[in-house]
DRENKOLDO-144416 format. One record per residue (C-alpha): x, y, z. Coordinates in Angstrom, 1 decimal. Layout:
# DRENKOLDO-144416
+--------+--------+--------+
!     c1 !     c2 !     c3 !
+--------+--------+--------+
!      X !      Y !      Z !
...
+--------+--------+--------+
END
This chain:
# DRENKOLDO-144416
+--------+--------+--------+
!     c1 !     c2 !     c3 !
+--------+--------+--------+
!    0.1 !   14.6 !   -6.3 !
!    0.1 !   14.5 !   -2.6 !
!    3.9 !   14.1 !   -0.8 !
!    3.0 !   10.6 !    0.8 !
!    2.7 !    9.6 !   -2.8 !
!    6.1 !   11.2 !   -3.8 !
!    7.5 !    8.7 !   -1.3 !
!    6.0 !    5.4 !   -2.4 !
!    6.7 !    5.9 !   -5.9 !
!   10.8 !    6.9 !   -5.0 !
!   10.2 !    3.9 !   -3.0 !
!    8.8 !    2.2 !   -5.1 !
!   11.0 !    3.2 !   -7.8 !
!   13.9 !    2.6 !   -6.0 !
!   13.1 !   -1.4 !   -4.7 !
!   13.1 !   -2.4 !   -8.8 !
!   17.3 !   -1.9 !   -8.0 !
!   17.5 !   -5.6 !   -6.1 !
!   14.2 !   -7.8 !   -8.0 !
!   14.4 !  -10.4 !  -10.8 !
!   14.9 !   -8.7 !  -14.7 !
!   11.8 !   -9.7 !  -16.7 !
!   12.8 !  -12.1 !  -19.4 !
!   11.6 !  -12.8 !  -22.4 !
!   10.8 !   -9.2 !  -23.6 !
!   12.7 !   -6.6 !  -26.0 !
!   14.6 !   -3.6 !  -24.5 !
!   13.0 !   -0.7 !  -26.2 !
!   14.7 !    3.1 !  -26.5 !
!   12.8 !    6.4 !  -25.0 !
!   14.0 !    9.7 !  -26.0 !
!   13.2 !   12.3 !  -23.7 !
!   13.3 !   15.5 !  -24.9 !
!   13.2 !   18.6 !  -22.8 !
!   12.4 !   22.5 !  -24.0 !
!   12.2 !   24.2 !  -21.1 !
!   10.8 !   28.0 !  -20.1 !
!   10.9 !   30.4 !  -18.0 !
!   13.4 !   30.6 !  -14.9 !
!   16.4 !   28.5 !  -16.7 !
!   18.3 !   25.7 !  -14.6 !
!   21.6 !   24.1 !  -14.9 !
!   20.5 !   20.4 !  -15.0 !
!   18.1 !   17.4 !  -14.8 !
!   17.6 !   14.4 !  -12.8 !
!   15.5 !   11.4 !  -13.7 !
!   15.3 !    8.4 !  -11.9 !
!   13.6 !    5.8 !  -12.8 !
!   13.2 !    1.5 !  -13.2 !
!   15.3 !    0.7 !  -16.7 !
!   14.5 !   -2.9 !  -18.6 !
!   16.7 !   -4.9 !  -16.7 !
!   14.8 !   -3.9 !  -13.8 !
!   17.4 !   -1.9 !  -12.9 !
!   17.5 !    1.0 !  -10.6 !
!   18.4 !    4.4 !  -12.8 !
!   20.0 !    8.0 !  -11.6 !
!   20.6 !   10.6 !  -14.1 !
!   22.1 !   13.3 !  -14.3 !
!   21.7 !   15.8 !  -17.6 !
!   23.0 !   19.6 !  -18.0 !
!   20.6 !   21.5 !  -19.7 !
!   22.0 !   23.3 !  -22.2 !
!   20.0 !   26.6 !  -24.1 !
!   16.8 !   25.5 !  -22.0 !
!   16.5 !   21.8 !  -23.8 !
!   18.5 !   18.5 !  -22.8 !
!   17.5 !   15.4 !  -23.7 !
!   17.2 !   12.2 !  -21.9 !
!   17.7 !    8.4 !  -23.7 !
!   17.7 !    5.5 !  -22.0 !
!   15.9 !    1.4 !  -22.3 !
!   12.4 !    0.4 !  -20.7 !
!   10.1 !   -2.1 !  -22.2 !
!    6.7 !   -0.5 !  -21.5 !
!    4.9 !    2.8 !  -20.0 !
!    7.4 !    3.0 !  -16.7 !
!    7.2 !    5.7 !  -13.7 !
!    9.9 !    8.0 !  -13.3 !
!   10.6 !   11.3 !  -11.4 !
!   12.2 !   14.4 !  -12.4 !
!   13.5 !   17.3 !  -10.2 !
!   15.6 !   20.6 !  -11.3 !
!   18.4 !   21.8 !  -10.4 !
!   21.1 !   24.5 !  -10.6 !
!   25.0 !   23.2 !  -10.0 !
!   24.8 !   25.9 !   -6.6 !
!   22.1 !   24.3 !   -5.0 !
!   22.2 !   21.6 !   -2.0 !
!   18.5 !   19.8 !   -1.9 !
!   17.8 !   18.3 !    1.6 !
!   15.7 !   15.4 !    1.3 !
!   13.0 !   16.8 !    2.1 !
!   13.0 !   19.9 !   -0.1 !
!   13.1 !   16.7 !   -2.6 !
!    9.8 !   15.7 !   -2.0 !
!    8.3 !   19.1 !   -3.2 !
!   10.4 !   19.7 !   -6.0 !
!    9.5 !   16.0 !   -7.6 !
!    6.9 !   15.3 !  -10.1 !
!    6.3 !   11.9 !  -11.8 !
!    6.3 !   11.2 !  -15.6 !
!    4.9 !    8.4 !  -17.1 !
!    7.7 !    7.4 !  -19.6 !
!    6.8 !    5.0 !  -23.1 !
!    9.2 !    3.7 !  -25.6 !
!    9.5 !    6.9 !  -28.3 !
!    9.8 !   10.1 !  -27.9 !
!    9.0 !   12.5 !  -25.4 !
!    8.8 !   16.2 !  -25.4 !
!    8.7 !   18.1 !  -21.8 !
!    7.7 !   21.4 !  -22.3 !
!    7.1 !   25.0 !  -19.5 !
!    8.9 !   25.8 !  -16.6 !
!   11.1 !   23.6 !  -14.2 !
!   10.3 !   25.6 !  -11.3 !
!    6.4 !   25.3 !  -12.4 !
!    6.7 !   21.3 !  -11.7 !
!    2.4 !   20.9 !  -11.9 !
!    2.9 !   23.2 !  -14.9 !
!    5.1 !   20.9 !  -17.6 !
!    3.2 !   19.8 !  -20.0 !
!    4.2 !   15.9 !  -21.9 !
!    3.3 !   14.7 !  -24.5 !
!    4.1 !   11.8 !  -26.9 !
!    3.3 !    9.3 !  -23.8 !
!   -0.4 !    7.6 !  -24.3 !
!   -0.3 !    6.9 !  -20.2 !
!    0.4 !    9.1 !  -18.8 !
!   -1.8 !   11.7 !  -20.5 !
!   -4.6 !    9.4 !  -18.7 !
!   -2.3 !    9.8 !  -16.3 !
!   -3.3 !   13.4 !  -16.3 !
!   -7.6 !   12.4 !  -16.6 !
!   -7.2 !   10.3 !  -13.5 !
!   -6.5 !   13.0 !  -11.5 !
!   -7.9 !   15.9 !  -13.7 !
!  -11.6 !   13.8 !  -12.8 !
!  -10.3 !   13.8 !   -8.7 !
!   -8.4 !   17.8 !   -9.0 !
!  -11.7 !   18.5 !   -7.5 !
!  -11.8 !   17.0 !   -4.1 !
!   -9.0 !   16.7 !   -3.4 !
!   -8.7 !   20.4 !   -3.2 !
!  -12.3 !   20.4 !   -1.2 !
!   -9.8 !   18.0 !    1.4 !
!   -6.2 !   19.8 !    1.6 !
!   -7.3 !   22.3 !    4.7 !
!   -8.2 !   18.6 !    6.1 !
!   -4.5 !   17.0 !    5.4 !
!   -2.2 !   20.3 !    6.4 !
!   -4.3 !   20.2 !    9.7 !
!   -3.3 !   16.4 !    9.5 !
!   -0.3 !   17.6 !    9.1 !
!    0.6 !   19.8 !   12.2 !
!   -1.0 !   17.7 !   14.6 !
!    1.0 !   15.7 !   16.6 !
!   -1.7 !   14.9 !   19.4 !
!   -2.8 !   10.3 !   18.4 !
!   -6.3 !   10.7 !   19.0 !
!   -6.5 !   14.2 !   18.0 !
!   -5.2 !   12.9 !   14.9 !
!   -6.8 !    9.3 !   14.0 !
!  -10.4 !   12.4 !   14.9 !
!   -8.6 !   14.7 !   12.0 !
!   -7.9 !   11.3 !    9.4 !
!  -12.1 !   10.2 !   10.3 !
!  -13.4 !   13.2 !    8.6 !
!  -11.2 !   12.1 !    5.6 !
!  -12.2 !    9.4 !    4.9 !
!  -15.5 !   11.0 !    3.1 !
!  -13.1 !   12.6 !    0.5 !
!  -11.3 !    9.4 !    0.1 !
!  -14.0 !    6.8 !   -0.1 !
!  -15.4 !    9.6 !   -3.0 !
!  -11.5 !    9.8 !   -4.1 !
!  -12.0 !    6.0 !   -4.7 !
!  -15.2 !    6.2 !   -6.4 !
!  -14.3 !    7.5 !   -8.8 !
!  -10.6 !    5.8 !   -9.3 !
!  -12.1 !    3.1 !   -8.9 !
!  -14.7 !    3.9 !  -12.1 !
!  -11.1 !    4.5 !  -13.9 !
!  -10.1 !    2.1 !  -13.6 !
!  -13.2 !    0.0 !  -14.9 !
!  -12.8 !    2.1 !  -17.7 !
!   -9.0 !    1.7 !  -19.5 !
!   -8.3 !   -1.7 !  -17.7 !
!   -5.4 !   -2.1 !  -19.8 !
!   -3.5 !    1.1 !  -19.2 !
!   -0.5 !    1.0 !  -16.7 !
!   -2.0 !    3.4 !  -14.4 !
!   -4.3 !    1.2 !  -13.5 !
!   -1.6 !   -1.7 !  -12.7 !
!   -0.1 !    1.1 !  -11.0 !
!   -2.6 !    2.4 !   -8.8 !
!   -4.7 !   -1.2 !   -8.2 !
!   -1.0 !   -1.5 !   -5.2 !
!   -2.6 !    2.4 !   -3.6 !
!   -6.3 !    0.5 !   -3.6 !
!   -6.0 !   -3.2 !   -2.6 !
!   -6.4 !   -2.6 !    1.5 !
!   -9.0 !   -0.1 !   -0.1 !
!  -11.5 !   -2.8 !   -2.2 !
!  -13.8 !   -5.4 !   -1.8 !
!  -12.2 !   -8.9 !   -2.4 !
!  -14.0 !   -9.7 !   -6.3 !
!  -14.3 !   -5.7 !   -7.1 !
!   -9.8 !   -7.2 !   -7.1 !
!  -10.6 !  -10.3 !   -9.1 !
!  -13.3 !   -8.0 !  -11.3 !
!  -10.1 !   -5.1 !  -12.3 !
!   -7.4 !   -7.8 !  -12.8 !
!   -9.9 !   -9.9 !  -15.1 !
!   -9.6 !   -7.1 !  -16.9 !
!   -5.8 !   -7.2 !  -17.7 !
!   -5.0 !   -8.6 !  -21.0 !
!   -1.9 !  -11.0 !  -20.7 !
!    0.7 !   -8.2 !  -21.2 !
!   -0.5 !   -6.4 !  -17.7 !
!   -1.5 !   -9.9 !  -16.0 !
!    3.1 !  -10.0 !  -17.5 !
!    4.1 !   -7.1 !  -16.0 !
!    5.5 !   -6.9 !  -12.3 !
!    2.8 !   -5.2 !  -11.1 !
!    0.0 !   -7.5 !  -12.7 !
!    2.5 !  -10.1 !  -10.9 !
!    1.6 !   -9.0 !   -8.2 !
!   -2.1 !   -8.1 !   -7.7 !
!   -1.9 !  -11.6 !   -9.1 !
!   -0.1 !  -13.0 !   -5.7 !
!   -2.1 !  -10.1 !   -3.2 !
!   -5.3 !  -11.3 !   -5.0 !
!   -4.1 !  -15.6 !   -3.4 !
!   -3.5 !  -14.0 !    0.3 !
!   -6.4 !  -11.9 !    0.5 !
!   -7.8 !  -15.4 !   -0.6 !
!   -6.4 !  -17.5 !    2.0 !
!   -8.0 !  -15.5 !    4.6 !
!  -10.8 !  -15.3 !    2.9 !
!  -13.6 !  -17.1 !    5.3 !
!  -14.3 !  -20.6 !    3.3 !
!  -10.7 !  -21.6 !    3.1 !
!   -8.7 !  -23.4 !    5.9 !
!   -6.7 !  -20.6 !    8.4 !
!   -3.1 !  -21.2 !    7.6 !
!   -1.4 !  -23.0 !   10.0 !
!    1.7 !  -21.4 !   11.4 !
!    3.9 !  -22.6 !   15.0 !
!    6.2 !  -19.5 !   16.2 !
!    6.9 !  -17.9 !   20.0 !
!    4.3 !  -15.9 !   22.1 !
!    6.0 !  -13.2 !   23.5 !
!    6.5 !  -14.6 !   26.7 !
!    9.0 !  -16.7 !   24.9 !
!    6.3 !  -19.8 !   24.9 !
!    6.5 !  -21.8 !   22.3 !
!    2.5 !  -21.2 !   20.3 !
!    0.4 !  -23.0 !   16.9 !
!   -2.5 !  -22.5 !   15.7 !
!   -3.3 !  -26.3 !   15.4 !
!   -3.8 !  -26.1 !   19.6 !
!   -6.0 !  -24.6 !   18.9 !
!   -8.4 !  -26.9 !   17.5 !
!  -11.6 !  -27.5 !   18.9 !
!  -12.6 !  -24.0 !   19.9 !
!  -13.2 !  -20.8 !   17.7 !
!  -10.1 !  -18.6 !   17.8 !
!   -9.8 !  -14.9 !   16.8 !
!   -6.8 !  -13.3 !   15.6 !
!   -5.8 !   -9.5 !   15.9 !
!   -3.9 !   -8.4 !   13.8 !
!   -3.5 !   -4.9 !   15.8 !
!   -0.1 !   -3.1 !   17.2 !
!    0.4 !   -0.9 !   19.7 !
!    0.9 !    2.6 !   17.9 !
!   -3.1 !    1.6 !   16.5 !
!   -5.5 !    4.5 !   17.9 !
!   -8.4 !    2.4 !   17.1 !
!   -7.3 !   -1.2 !   17.9 !
!   -6.4 !   -0.3 !   20.5 !
!   -9.8 !    1.9 !   21.2 !
!  -11.6 !   -1.4 !   20.3 !
!   -9.6 !   -3.2 !   23.5 !
!  -12.2 !   -3.0 !   25.8 !
!  -15.0 !   -4.3 !   23.9 !
!  -12.4 !   -6.9 !   23.0 !
!  -11.9 !   -7.6 !   26.2 !
!  -16.2 !   -7.3 !   27.4 !
!  -16.2 !   -9.8 !   24.4 !
!  -13.5 !  -12.8 !   25.4 !
!  -14.6 !  -12.6 !   29.5 !
!  -18.4 !  -13.4 !   27.4 !
!  -17.4 !  -16.1 !   25.3 !
!  -13.8 !  -18.2 !   26.1 !
!  -15.7 !  -20.5 !   28.8 !
!  -18.2 !  -21.3 !   25.7 !
!  -14.5 !  -22.8 !   23.1 !
!  -13.7 !  -19.4 !   22.2 !
!  -10.4 !  -17.8 !   22.4 !
!   -7.9 !  -15.2 !   21.2 !
!   -5.0 !  -15.0 !   19.5 !
!   -3.2 !  -11.0 !   19.0 !
!   -0.6 !  -11.3 !   16.5 !
!    0.9 !   -7.5 !   16.8 !
!    2.3 !   -6.1 !   13.9 !
!    5.5 !   -4.7 !   16.3 !
!    8.2 !   -6.6 !   15.5 !
!   11.0 !   -3.9 !   14.9 !
!    9.7 !   -2.6 !   19.3 !
!    8.7 !   -6.1 !   21.2 !
!    8.6 !   -3.9 !   24.1 !
!    6.1 !   -0.8 !   23.2 !
!    3.7 !   -3.8 !   22.1 !
!    4.1 !   -5.8 !   25.5 !
!    3.7 !   -2.5 !   27.5 !
!    0.3 !   -1.9 !   24.8 !
!   -1.2 !   -5.9 !   26.9 !
!   -0.3 !   -4.0 !   29.9 !
!   -1.5 !   -0.8 !   29.6 !
!   -4.7 !   -2.2 !   27.9 !
!   -5.0 !   -5.1 !   30.4 !
!   -5.6 !   -8.2 !   26.6 !
!   -3.4 !   -9.7 !   28.4 !
!   -5.7 !  -12.5 !   29.7 !
!   -5.1 !  -13.9 !   26.5 !
!   -2.3 !  -14.8 !   24.3 !
!   -0.4 !  -12.5 !   21.9 !
!    2.3 !  -13.4 !   19.3 !
!    4.0 !  -10.7 !   16.9 !
!    3.2 !  -11.1 !   12.5 !
!    6.9 !  -12.1 !   11.7 !
!    8.1 !   -9.4 !    9.8 !
!   11.3 !   -8.8 !    8.8 !
!   11.6 !   -5.6 !    7.1 !
!   15.4 !   -7.1 !    5.0 !
!   13.8 !   -9.0 !    3.0 !
!   10.3 !   -6.9 !    2.3 !
!   12.7 !   -3.8 !    1.4 !
!   13.7 !   -6.6 !   -0.7 !
!   10.5 !   -7.5 !   -1.9 !
!   11.7 !  -11.4 !   -1.0 !
!    8.9 !  -13.7 !    0.4 !
!    8.9 !  -14.3 !    4.0 !
!    6.9 !  -17.6 !    4.6 !
!    7.0 !  -16.7 !    8.8 !
!    5.0 !  -13.1 !    8.2 !
!    0.5 !  -13.8 !    9.9 !
!    0.5 !  -10.2 !    7.5 !
!    1.4 !  -11.7 !    4.2 !
!   -0.3 !  -15.9 !    4.9 !
!   -4.1 !  -13.6 !    6.1 !
!   -3.3 !  -10.5 !    2.6 !
!   -3.4 !   -7.9 !    6.0 !
!   -3.4 !   -4.8 !    4.4 !
!   -4.5 !   -2.4 !    7.7 !
!   -4.9 !   -3.2 !   10.5 !
!   -6.9 !   -3.8 !   12.7 !
!   -8.4 !   -6.8 !   11.3 !
!  -10.0 !  -10.1 !   13.3 !
!  -10.3 !  -13.0 !   11.7 !
!  -12.9 !  -15.5 !   13.3 !
!  -12.3 !  -19.4 !   12.7 !
!  -14.2 !  -22.9 !   13.7 !
!  -13.0 !  -25.5 !   15.7 !
!  -12.1 !  -27.7 !   12.2 !
!   -9.5 !  -24.4 !   10.8 !
!  -12.1 !  -23.1 !    8.4 !
!  -12.1 !  -19.5 !    8.4 !
!  -15.8 !  -18.0 !    9.5 !
!  -15.2 !  -15.4 !    9.1 !
!  -13.1 !  -11.5 !    8.5 !
!  -13.6 !   -8.3 !   10.3 !
!  -12.1 !   -5.2 !   10.0 !
!  -10.9 !   -3.7 !    7.3 !
!  -12.5 !   -3.0 !    3.6 !
!  -12.2 !   -6.7 !    3.0 !
!  -14.6 !   -8.0 !    5.1 !
!  -17.1 !   -6.7 !    7.6 !
!  -17.9 !   -3.9 !   10.2 !
!  -17.7 !   -5.4 !   14.0 !
!  -20.7 !   -5.4 !   15.2 !
!  -21.4 !   -7.7 !   11.4 !
!  -18.6 !   -9.9 !   14.0 !
!  -20.4 !   -9.7 !   17.7 !
!  -23.6 !  -11.1 !   16.0 !
!  -21.5 !  -14.0 !   14.2 !
!  -20.7 !  -14.6 !   18.1 !
!  -24.1 !  -14.5 !   19.1 !
!  -25.6 !  -16.5 !   16.6 !
!  -22.7 !  -19.8 !   17.7 !
!  -22.7 !  -18.9 !   21.2 !
!  -26.1 !  -17.8 !   22.5 !
!  -27.5 !  -21.1 !   19.8 !
+--------+--------+--------+
END
């Protein structure tokens, strides 16, 4: 399991604390017993979301290498475990490497192994954990192949070189994605599938996402992850070709009012980008060419920057790249709402189902979306070029 995945799990668990409790469901008790060997530890810490949707952090003493933890959950739930001694002071950074995730299930489970060898611990009594182990096993050899590249990426501080290293990881990520997608199809009603889908929404075509969701049983569809996936599908559909573009009214980076409805009668591109996004910035020279080529023919652009917390960075990037020739606004991100999993109607990424940048959405004069480019949902930049060529050079 990667450090990035562990960090995400901790954040996800913390978000449960502020989410609404599920209703009309019966609490079910889990009992986790530990029988350890090897180097002894004094205590075990567990982090999970209980049946009320509340984030639980609990410490239990270990006596004679044994412990028992119990609690109430509604369904299989991802948890984090860490072992420590009373005298140990563990930094937050070190915690990432000392933790291990397990799927808790209602009923009795047994954890065995050496607490200093987290990756070798074994959990029995959890069908969901067995399924998770299967997925980990299927992708283990690929992750081992890509590890030297990941290590190089962690050490690299230069943005351009980091981008080059990420490009080298892409073939491995595609192989993992293929194996994982097949797992989703083979295990349509697994909580592993519903949990893991949050990491793959930004990497899959809309039809594939809908196929996975439609395969869910009613229990998974009514689970928080299932509801979240249904909401993501709705947002992706709203930002896909064939739909009328959701309108928005805001102010640009110069403080002037801007509304999408003002662009009716023109072809307009919504360019989702950020000052820190290397591929976004690299694509700007080509976007300048397109703008200069078609702007006199009823074509316009709105840059939507993901720099809400530091707008000055967006302004500096716009000036440096020479893209101030078109309109620029911020996406409308509100971190307080995002951390509480609350909707934000002003967030344009939410309105258009944007999960990765750069993403470009092409809207026709009637306000209908006729193209989406750059992310896994849509086509390539070359497809955008061909579309504009077909529109303006008939």
